[in-house]
Residue frames as qw, qx, qy, qz and C-alpha x, y, z in Angstrom:
[[0.360, 0.233, 0.869, 0.249, -10.24, -1.99, 26.42],
 [0.092, -0.034, -0.366, -0.925, -11.96, -0.30, 23.50],
 [0.504, -0.332, -0.565, -0.562, -15.27, -2.10, 24.11],
 [0.220, -0.188, -0.757, 0.586, -15.34, -1.94, 27.89],
 [0.041, -0.728, -0.683, 0.051, -18.73, -0.72, 29.25],
 [0.154, -0.798, -0.144, 0.564, -17.45, 2.80, 29.89],
 [0.111, -0.482, 0.474, 0.728, -15.82, 3.15, 26.46],
 [0.427, 0.290, 0.828, 0.217, -18.19, 1.15, 24.26],
 [0.298, 0.845, 0.408, -0.176, -20.41, 4.04, 23.20],
 [0.003, -0.860, 0.288, 0.422, -17.48, 6.29, 22.29],
 [0.372, -0.272, 0.794, 0.397, -15.74, 3.47, 20.43],
 [0.431, 0.496, 0.742, 0.132, -18.80, 2.69, 18.32],
 [0.199, 0.928, 0.172, -0.262, -19.29, 6.40, 17.59],
 [0.173, -0.708, 0.510, 0.456, -15.66, 6.69, 16.51],
 [0.421, 0.017, 0.841, 0.340, -15.95, 3.68, 14.21],
 [0.370, 0.734, 0.568, -0.023, -19.11, 5.12, 12.64],
 [0.041, 0.914, -0.111, -0.387, -17.31, 8.43, 12.12],
 [0.276, -0.449, 0.716, 0.458, -14.41, 6.66, 10.37],
 [0.439, 0.338, 0.812, 0.183, -16.91, 4.71, 8.23],
 [0.285, 0.883, 0.319, -0.195, -18.55, 7.98, 7.14],
 [0.080, -0.787, 0.419, 0.445, -15.14, 9.41, 6.22],
 [0.384, -0.142, 0.840, 0.356, -14.37, 6.25, 4.24],
 [0.418, 0.608, 0.674, 0.030, -17.72, 6.48, 2.42],
 [0.154, 0.932, 0.031, -0.327, -17.07, 10.14, 1.61],
 [0.223, -0.595, 0.628, 0.449, -13.59, 9.31, 0.29],
 [0.441, 0.163, 0.844, 0.256, -15.01, 6.55, -1.91],
 [0.345, 0.804, 0.471, -0.112, -17.65, 8.92, -3.29],
 [0.022, 0.894, -0.215, -0.392, -15.15, 11.70, -4.00],
 [0.326, -0.391, 0.754, 0.415, -12.72, 9.27, -5.67],
 [0.461, 0.380, 0.788, 0.147, -15.56, 8.14, -7.93],
 [0.270, 0.855, 0.148, -0.418, -16.12, 11.63, -9.33],
 [0.781, 0.569, 0.139, 0.215, -14.98, 11.97, -12.95],
 [0.207, 0.896, -0.311, 0.238, -12.31, 14.69, -12.40],
 [0.510, -0.623, 0.576, -0.139, -10.73, 12.71, -9.55],
 [0.913, 0.102, 0.393, 0.038, -10.85, 9.45, -11.53],
 [0.640, 0.743, -0.071, 0.181, -8.96, 11.09, -14.39],
 [0.043, -0.825, 0.506, -0.247, -6.15, 11.92, -11.96],
 [0.743, 0.118, -0.652, 0.091, -5.94, 8.25, -10.93],
 [0.123, -0.413, 0.586, -0.687, -6.38, 9.11, -7.25],
 [0.450, -0.214, -0.866, -0.030, -7.61, 6.18, -5.17],
 [0.531, -0.716, -0.288, -0.351, -10.18, 6.39, -2.32],
 [0.775, -0.370, -0.264, 0.439, -7.36, 5.57, 0.09],
 [0.413, 0.128, -0.020, 0.901, -5.43, 8.70, -0.86],
 [0.234, -0.589, -0.259, -0.729, -8.58, 10.84, -0.68],
 [0.712, -0.604, -0.356, -0.050, -9.29, 9.40, 2.77],
 [0.677, -0.198, -0.202, 0.679, -5.79, 10.24, 3.94],
 [0.149, 0.350, 0.095, 0.920, -6.20, 13.84, 2.73],
 [0.494, -0.641, -0.314, -0.497, -9.52, 14.10, 4.62],
 [0.786, -0.455, -0.327, 0.262, -7.79, 12.65, 7.70],
 [0.504, 0.051, -0.115, 0.854, -4.99, 15.22, 7.49],
 [0.135, -0.507, -0.182, -0.832, -7.56, 18.02, 7.22],
 [0.674, -0.601, -0.361, -0.235, -9.52, 16.62, 10.19],
 [0.762, -0.292, -0.308, 0.490, -6.43, 16.21, 12.38],
 [0.391, 0.035, -0.055, 0.918, -5.32, 19.81, 11.78],
 [0.197, -0.318, -0.174, -0.911, -8.71, 21.57, 11.99],
 [0.659, -0.377, -0.226, -0.610, -11.69, 19.73, 13.50],
 [0.596, 0.027, -0.767, 0.236, -9.97, 17.21, 15.77],
 [0.136, -0.018, -0.615, 0.776, -10.40, 19.19, 18.97],
 [0.451, -0.035, 0.023, -0.891, -14.07, 19.92, 18.24],
 [0.745, -0.092, -0.569, -0.335, -15.18, 16.27, 18.31],
 [0.765, -0.574, 0.133, -0.261, -15.83, 14.30, 21.52],
 [0.021, -0.639, 0.765, -0.082, -12.64, 12.88, 23.04],
 [0.715, -0.085, 0.640, -0.269, -14.49, 9.61, 23.69],
 [0.820, 0.534, 0.004, -0.204, -14.51, 8.93, 19.93],
 [0.106, 0.759, -0.638, -0.077, -10.71, 8.59, 19.97],
 [0.531, -0.234, 0.811, -0.081, -10.84, 4.93, 21.03],
 [0.753, 0.467, 0.443, -0.137, -13.00, 4.09, 18.00],
 [0.445, 0.852, -0.252, -0.114, -10.72, 6.01, 15.64],
 [0.141, -0.627, 0.767, -0.008, -7.63, 4.26, 17.04],
 [0.685, 0.032, 0.714, -0.141, -9.40, 0.87, 16.88],
 [0.716, 0.662, 0.161, -0.151, -10.18, 1.51, 13.20],
 [0.285, 0.839, -0.461, -0.043, -6.58, 2.47, 12.46],
 [0.196, -0.525, 0.820, -0.112, -4.98, -0.43, 14.33],
 [0.512, 0.038, 0.840, -0.174, -7.44, -3.32, 14.00],
 [0.656, 0.598, 0.374, -0.269, -9.92, -2.75, 11.18],
 [0.305, 0.799, -0.420, -0.304, -7.14, -1.53, 8.87],
 [0.194, -0.391, 0.893, 0.105, -5.34, -4.87, 9.26],
 [0.580, 0.320, 0.730, -0.171, -8.52, -6.78, 8.39],
 [0.514, 0.786, 0.034, -0.342, -8.86, -4.56, 5.31],
 [0.095, 0.676, -0.687, -0.250, -5.32, -5.44, 4.24],
 [0.423, -0.065, 0.903, -0.032, -6.13, -9.14, 4.65],
 [0.579, 0.557, 0.558, -0.210, -9.23, -8.85, 2.46],
 [0.260, 0.785, -0.327, -0.458, -7.20, -6.90, -0.10],
 [0.297, -0.288, 0.879, 0.237, -5.85, -10.34, -0.98],
 [0.562, 0.460, 0.672, -0.143, -9.15, -11.03, -2.75],
 [0.388, 0.836, -0.086, -0.378, -8.02, -8.66, -5.50],
 [0.117, 0.652, -0.720, -0.206, -5.15, -10.93, -6.48],
 [0.977, 0.035, 0.156, -0.138, -4.83, -14.42, -7.93],
 [0.537, -0.455, 0.603, 0.376, -1.76, -16.52, -8.55],
 [0.645, 0.476, 0.542, 0.252, -3.09, -17.07, -12.07],
 [0.215, 0.976, 0.040, -0.004, -2.57, -13.35, -12.77],
 [0.345, -0.761, 0.498, 0.231, 1.04, -13.60, -11.70],
 [0.675, -0.017, 0.680, 0.286, 1.55, -16.64, -13.93],
 [0.546, 0.754, 0.361, 0.052, 0.12, -14.76, -16.93],
 [0.099, 0.965, -0.217, -0.113, 2.84, -12.13, -16.93],
 [0.872, 0.350, -0.259, 0.222, 5.54, -14.80, -17.04],
 [0.774, -0.296, -0.167, 0.534, 9.00, -15.03, -15.53],
 [0.372, 0.359, 0.050, 0.855, 10.11, -11.68, -16.99],
 [0.301, -0.691, -0.169, -0.636, 7.30, -9.73, -15.35],
 [0.791, -0.567, -0.225, 0.045, 7.80, -11.54, -12.05],
 [0.725, -0.083, -0.104, 0.676, 11.53, -10.84, -12.02],
 [0.125, 0.544, 0.084, 0.826, 10.90, -7.16, -12.82],
 [0.544, -0.710, -0.181, -0.409, 8.59, -6.96, -9.81],
 [0.857, -0.410, -0.171, 0.261, 10.97, -8.82, -7.51],
 [0.614, 0.117, -0.045, 0.779, 14.10, -6.86, -8.49],
 [0.025, -0.623, -0.126, -0.772, 12.29, -3.53, -8.45],
 [0.633, -0.701, -0.203, -0.259, 10.75, -4.14, -5.02],
 [0.838, -0.367, -0.133, 0.381, 13.88, -5.42, -3.30],
 [0.539, 0.185, 0.012, 0.821, 16.29, -2.84, -4.73],
 [0.118, -0.671, -0.173, -0.711, 13.90, 0.08, -4.21],
 [0.682, -0.692, -0.199, -0.124, 13.23, -0.86, -0.60],
 [0.803, -0.300, -0.069, 0.511, 16.88, -1.44, 0.30],
 [0.431, 0.269, 0.106, 0.855, 18.28, 1.52, -1.64],
 [0.213, -0.724, -0.259, -0.603, 15.42, 3.81, -0.60],
 [0.708, -0.674, -0.199, 0.070, 15.93, 2.96, 3.08],
 [0.720, -0.169, 0.000, 0.673, 19.70, 3.50, 2.84],
 [0.256, 0.439, 0.189, 0.840, 19.40, 6.79, 0.95],
 [0.371, -0.770, -0.289, -0.433, 16.68, 8.11, 3.24],
 [0.743, -0.637, -0.124, 0.165, 18.60, 7.25, 6.40],
 [0.723, -0.245, 0.118, 0.635, 22.22, 7.86, 5.37],
 [0.362, 0.261, 0.308, 0.840, 22.01, 10.56, 2.71],
 [0.157, -0.608, -0.332, -0.704, 18.81, 12.55, 3.37],
 [0.037, 0.231, -0.578, 0.782, 18.94, 12.36, 7.16],
 [0.685, -0.336, -0.250, -0.597, 15.53, 10.76, 7.74],
 [0.500, -0.379, 0.689, -0.362, 14.97, 8.64, 10.81],
 [0.115, -0.130, 0.969, 0.178, 14.89, 4.87, 10.27],
 [0.360, 0.440, 0.774, -0.277, 11.10, 4.49, 10.43],
 [0.389, 0.749, 0.068, -0.532, 10.33, 7.31, 7.98],
 [0.122, 0.540, -0.708, -0.439, 12.97, 6.02, 5.56],
 [0.167, 0.028, 0.984, 0.061, 11.57, 2.47, 5.69],
 [0.385, 0.574, 0.597, -0.407, 7.96, 3.62, 5.40],
 [0.344, 0.731, -0.196, -0.556, 8.74, 5.76, 2.37],
 [0.056, 0.398, -0.854, -0.331, 10.76, 2.97, 0.76],
 [0.299, 0.214, 0.922, -0.119, 7.95, 0.45, 1.33],
 [0.431, 0.681, 0.348, -0.479, 5.41, 2.76, -0.30],
 [0.290, 0.699, -0.437, -0.486, 7.65, 3.36, -3.30],
 [0.002, -0.328, 0.923, 0.200, 8.58, -0.29, -3.73],
 [0.189, 0.248, 0.945, -0.099, 5.17, -1.95, -3.29],
 [0.024, 0.592, 0.704, 0.391, 1.88, -0.10, -3.65],
 [0.030, -0.575, -0.073, -0.814, 1.98, 3.44, -2.35],
 [0.376, -0.480, 0.290, -0.738, -0.13, 4.51, 0.61],
 [0.917, -0.222, -0.148, -0.295, -1.50, 1.02, 1.30],
 [0.810, 0.153, -0.422, 0.378, 2.03, -0.36, 1.74],
 [0.093, 0.474, -0.403, 0.777, 2.97, 2.49, 4.08],
 [0.624, -0.396, 0.170, -0.652, -0.04, 1.79, 6.29],
 [0.965, -0.066, -0.244, -0.075, 0.68, -1.95, 6.22],
 [0.658, 0.287, -0.441, 0.539, 4.32, -1.41, 7.23],
 [0.187, -0.656, 0.229, -0.694, 3.53, 1.07, 10.01],
 [0.801, -0.494, 0.115, -0.319, 2.38, -1.53, 12.61],
 [0.934, 0.087, -0.193, 0.289, 5.36, -3.78, 11.87],
 [0.435, 0.424, -0.284, 0.742, 7.76, -0.92, 12.62],
 [0.383, -0.689, -0.525, 0.321, 5.52, 0.38, 15.42],
 [0.324, 0.196, 0.093, 0.921, 6.11, 3.79, 13.91],
 [0.072, 0.476, 0.402, -0.779, 4.48, 7.04, 14.97],
 [0.459, 0.669, 0.582, -0.051, 1.49, 8.17, 12.90],
 [0.165, 0.909, -0.088, -0.373, 3.05, 11.43, 11.70],
 [0.263, -0.465, 0.727, 0.431, 5.92, 9.46, 10.13],
 [0.435, 0.331, 0.819, 0.176, 3.44, 7.42, 8.11],
 [0.290, 0.870, 0.317, -0.243, 1.76, 10.66, 6.99],
 [0.054, -0.771, 0.432, 0.465, 5.11, 12.00, 5.76],
 [0.340, -0.154, 0.861, 0.346, 5.80, 8.78, 3.85],
 [0.414, 0.590, 0.693, -0.017, 2.32, 8.76, 2.28],
 [0.187, 0.900, 0.039, -0.392, 2.74, 12.36, 1.15],
 [0.131, -0.612, 0.624, 0.468, 6.02, 11.57, -0.58],
 [0.345, 0.058, 0.894, 0.281, 4.87, 8.43, -2.40],
 [0.360, 0.731, 0.561, -0.147, 1.63, 10.09, -3.52],
 [0.084, 0.861, -0.160, -0.475, 3.52, 13.16, -4.79],
 [0.092, -0.495, 0.736, 0.453, 6.07, 11.24, -6.85],
 [0.382, 0.263, 0.881, 0.093, 3.52, 8.66, -8.01],
 [0.343, 0.810, 0.380, -0.287, 1.31, 11.47, -9.31],
 [0.044, 0.764, -0.411, -0.495, 4.26, 13.09, -11.10],
 [0.248, -0.195, 0.889, 0.331, 5.09, 9.77, -12.78],
 [0.434, 0.502, 0.736, -0.132, 1.45, 9.31, -13.80],
 [0.359, 0.881, 0.113, -0.287, 1.58, 12.49, -15.91],
 [0.081, -0.740, 0.558, 0.367, 5.24, 12.24, -16.97],
 [0.510, -0.098, 0.831, 0.200, 5.28, 8.68, -18.34],
 [0.564, 0.620, 0.545, 0.020, 2.60, 9.12, -21.05],
 [0.200, 0.945, -0.112, -0.235, 4.23, 12.39, -22.15],
 [0.245, -0.609, 0.698, 0.286, 7.64, 10.71, -22.48],
 [0.585, 0.170, 0.783, 0.124, 6.08, 7.79, -24.35],
 [0.480, 0.802, 0.349, -0.067, 4.37, 10.08, -26.84],
 [0.058, 0.921, -0.313, -0.225, 7.59, 12.08, -27.27],
 [0.848, 0.421, -0.318, 0.057, 9.46, 8.90, -28.21],
 [0.126, -0.707, 0.620, -0.315, 11.75, 8.96, -25.17],
 [0.652, -0.176, 0.705, -0.218, 10.52, 5.51, -24.13],
 [0.487, 0.393, -0.636, -0.451, 11.44, 3.29, -27.07],
 [0.304, -0.086, 0.905, -0.285, 9.40, 0.30, -25.90],
 [0.275, -0.255, -0.813, -0.446, 6.76, -2.09, -27.19],
 [0.534, -0.507, -0.129, -0.664, 3.31, -1.76, -25.57],
 [0.873, -0.345, -0.344, 0.027, 3.97, -4.81, -23.38],
 [0.618, 0.084, -0.332, 0.708, 7.40, -3.52, -22.31],
 [0.077, -0.423, 0.100, -0.897, 5.93, -0.14, -21.42],
 [0.718, -0.477, -0.251, -0.440, 3.14, -1.85, -19.48],
 [0.839, -0.210, -0.377, 0.331, 5.67, -3.88, -17.49],
 [0.377, 0.238, -0.239, 0.863, 7.68, -0.71, -16.85],
 [0.353, -0.499, -0.055, -0.790, 4.59, 1.16, -15.65],
 [0.830, -0.422, -0.286, -0.224, 3.48, -1.68, -13.40],
 [0.815, -0.089, -0.333, 0.466, 6.98, -2.02, -11.98],
 [0.394, 0.140, -0.191, 0.888, 7.62, 1.63, -11.14],
 [0.280, -0.475, -0.095, -0.829, 4.43, 3.63, -10.43],
 [0.073, -0.167, 0.764, -0.619, 3.21, 3.48, -6.82],
 [0.534, 0.150, 0.483, -0.678, -0.60, 3.44, -6.59],
 [0.411, 0.238, 0.866, 0.156, -2.71, 0.73, -8.25],
 [0.347, 0.807, 0.415, -0.237, -5.14, 3.37, -9.55],
 [0.053, 0.819, -0.337, -0.461, -2.27, 5.33, -11.09],
 [0.294, -0.227, 0.858, 0.356, -0.96, 2.20, -12.83],
 [0.412, 0.520, 0.748, -0.004, -4.43, 1.52, -14.27],
 [0.233, 0.888, 0.136, -0.372, -4.69, 5.13, -15.48],
 [0.006, -0.703, 0.555, 0.444, -1.30, 5.12, -17.25],
 [0.336, -0.099, 0.908, 0.230, -1.50, 1.56, -18.55],
 [0.390, 0.564, 0.726, -0.052, -4.91, 2.21, -20.10],
 [0.053, 0.597, -0.127, -0.790, -3.96, 5.27, -22.17],
 [0.227, 0.212, -0.701, -0.642, -4.61, 3.21, -25.33],
 [0.728, -0.173, -0.388, -0.539, -7.63, 1.39, -23.90],
 [0.604, -0.483, 0.488, -0.405, -8.45, -0.84, -20.90],
 [0.950, 0.037, 0.294, -0.097, -8.19, -4.15, -22.78],
 [0.540, 0.744, -0.393, 0.026, -4.86, -3.60, -24.52],
 [0.865, 0.057, -0.369, 0.336, -1.71, -5.66, -24.02],
 [0.230, 0.463, -0.353, 0.780, -0.14, -2.64, -22.34],
 [0.528, -0.497, 0.126, -0.677, -2.94, -2.31, -19.78],
 [0.949, -0.217, -0.193, -0.126, -2.98, -6.01, -18.91],
 [0.733, 0.208, -0.388, 0.519, 0.81, -6.18, -18.47],
 [0.014, 0.518, -0.301, 0.800, 0.82, -3.05, -16.29],
 [0.685, -0.454, 0.072, -0.565, -1.92, -4.27, -13.95],
 [0.963, -0.105, -0.247, 0.031, -0.57, -7.82, -13.59],
 [0.580, 0.298, -0.406, 0.640, 2.98, -6.65, -12.81],
 [0.208, -0.523, 0.247, -0.789, 1.56, -4.16, -10.34],
 [0.830, -0.376, -0.012, -0.413, -0.54, -6.79, -8.58],
 [0.868, 0.087, -0.381, 0.306, 2.53, -9.04, -8.44],
 [0.234, 0.414, -0.405, 0.780, 4.26, -6.24, -6.53],
 [0.544, -0.478, 0.089, -0.684, 1.24, -5.94, -4.25],
 [0.940, -0.236, -0.212, -0.128, 1.27, -9.62, -3.27],
 [0.687, 0.249, -0.433, 0.527, 4.97, -9.36, -2.46],
 [0.226, -0.670, 0.246, -0.663, 4.11, -7.06, 0.43],
 [0.882, -0.414, -0.026, -0.224, 3.38, -10.12, 2.54],
 [0.901, -0.015, -0.156, 0.405, 6.82, -11.79, 2.30],
 [0.314, 0.583, -0.192, 0.724, 8.46, -8.36, 2.52],
 [0.457, -0.667, 0.149, -0.569, 6.74, -7.61, 5.84],
 [0.953, -0.298, -0.057, 0.008, 7.56, -11.06, 7.20],
 [0.759, 0.240, -0.173, 0.580, 11.24, -10.62, 6.32],
 [0.024, 0.665, -0.164, 0.728, 11.16, -7.12, 7.80],
 [0.722, -0.597, 0.036, -0.348, 9.73, -8.51, 11.05],
 [0.946, -0.110, -0.095, 0.289, 12.51, -11.12, 11.21],
 [0.510, 0.468, -0.159, 0.704, 15.13, -8.44, 10.53],
 [0.271, -0.723, 0.115, -0.625, 13.78, -6.17, 13.28],
 [0.876, -0.473, 0.008, -0.098, 13.91, -9.02, 15.78],
 [0.859, 0.111, -0.091, 0.492, 17.48, -9.84, 14.78],
 [0.259, 0.621, -0.125, 0.729, 18.50, -6.17, 14.95],
 [0.532, -0.713, 0.075, -0.451, 16.96, -5.82, 18.42],
 [0.945, -0.295, -0.010, 0.139, 18.83, -8.92, 19.61],
 [0.723, 0.318, -0.080, 0.609, 22.12, -7.71, 18.10],
 [0.046, 0.710, -0.099, 0.696, 21.79, -4.29, 19.72],
 [0.001, 0.340, -0.674, 0.656, 21.72, -5.78, 23.20],
 [0.765, -0.226, 0.000, -0.604, 18.39, -7.55, 23.71],
 [0.464, -0.314, 0.811, -0.166, 18.52, -10.81, 25.63],
 [0.126, 0.109, -0.893, -0.418, 18.24, -13.96, 23.57],
 [0.058, -0.401, -0.912, 0.066, 15.05, -15.01, 25.27],
 [0.041, 0.619, 0.440, -0.649, 13.59, -11.54, 25.53],
 [0.136, 0.346, -0.392, -0.842, 13.53, -10.55, 21.87],
 [0.613, 0.381, 0.617, -0.316, 10.15, -11.34, 20.38],
 [0.289, 0.071, 0.705, 0.644, 10.01, -12.33, 16.73],
 [0.343, 0.473, 0.168, -0.794, 7.82, -9.76, 14.97],
 [0.183, 0.170, 0.863, 0.439, 5.66, -11.65, 12.47],
 [0.376, 0.186, 0.021, -0.907, 2.91, -9.57, 10.80],
 [0.364, 0.183, 0.911, -0.065, 0.26, -12.28, 10.76],
 [0.490, 0.672, 0.279, -0.480, -2.08, -10.11, 8.72],
 [0.260, 0.633, -0.571, -0.453, 0.47, -10.40, 5.90],
 [0.140, -0.103, 0.983, 0.067, 0.34, -14.20, 6.16],
 [0.407, 0.488, 0.690, -0.347, -3.46, -14.07, 6.07],
 [0.347, 0.694, -0.176, -0.606, -3.18, -11.77, 3.05],
 [0.135, 0.357, -0.855, -0.352, -1.41, -14.56, 1.13],
 [0.234, 0.194, 0.934, -0.186, -4.08, -16.97, 2.35],
 [0.433, 0.628, 0.360, -0.537, -6.86, -14.79, 0.96],
 [0.318, 0.607, -0.500, -0.530, -5.04, -14.55, -2.36],
 [0.031, -0.154, 0.980, 0.122, -4.82, -18.35, -2.38],
 [0.350, 0.421, 0.755, -0.361, -8.54, -18.70, -1.66],
 [0.417, 0.695, 0.013, -0.586, -9.34, -16.22, -4.43],
 [0.159, 0.470, -0.764, -0.413, -7.08, -18.16, -6.81],
 [0.175, 0.096, 0.979, -0.045, -8.93, -21.40, -6.05],
 [0.393, 0.587, 0.517, -0.483, -12.31, -19.72, -6.55],
 [0.354, 0.688, -0.276, -0.570, -11.28, -18.17, -9.84],
 [0.037, 0.312, -0.909, -0.275, -9.81, -21.46, -11.02],
 [0.288, 0.288, 0.889, -0.210, -13.04, -23.27, -10.16],
 [0.413, 0.681, 0.253, -0.549, -15.16, -20.67, -11.95],
 [0.273, 0.632, -0.517, -0.510, -12.99, -20.75, -15.09],
 [0.011, -0.193, 0.967, 0.164, -12.92, -24.55, -15.22],
 [0.092, 0.323, 0.939, -0.075, -16.58, -25.06, -14.70]]
């Protein structure tokens, strides 16, 4: 147990260490040069974690490991639940049926095709292929970390997936505006915003690209709303993935009574938080 008497001190120290890393990542992401690149605190934190794991890991007390693992397995899930407070159902309604369908089609086809290509064509193992596809189809690094506990994947596989979605999301962040200015994208501002929100991975990157003509433009609003629609779809996606994994385990030889249905409850709570936020926003706007 992480908080047993003999481990409590090390666990608390590990949690404090993770909190300091998170605070440092937030500070770095707030610096002007980093903001211009559209890099979120989450991505900065992952880079710091990679540096720590490959350099300083063996120089810190081993007792801190329980706190670091507790943060990665437990606190991270609570953070994903509270991420629901960034979304309202009113935002989804604003973008209309077209924006919703773009998000739904993009997410489902990217996840299924990405998983198949990664596993069958590029020779990735199943977990890495699914983690990469989830990051590309939903919301980048956050989706990878949310999918990891559902798959019960190894940490290094999540790191590989995060690296890939961050790399290609960053490329798209610089490429899209250039193609728009060159006239390659023959779209209205709203159409381009929907395209950006439906294809770029990180929320921060979508905000950066969608706001090239200003933060309050039709393009920016469409991009952010479509993106947040994709984000909220992570919950039903993870639930369906859990059901599929249980079915696959049963089909591969598991006993009917011995195959446990994998339901990521934090994804269900995520929808609940979005619902609460929607009610609060509706109350504020009406009164």
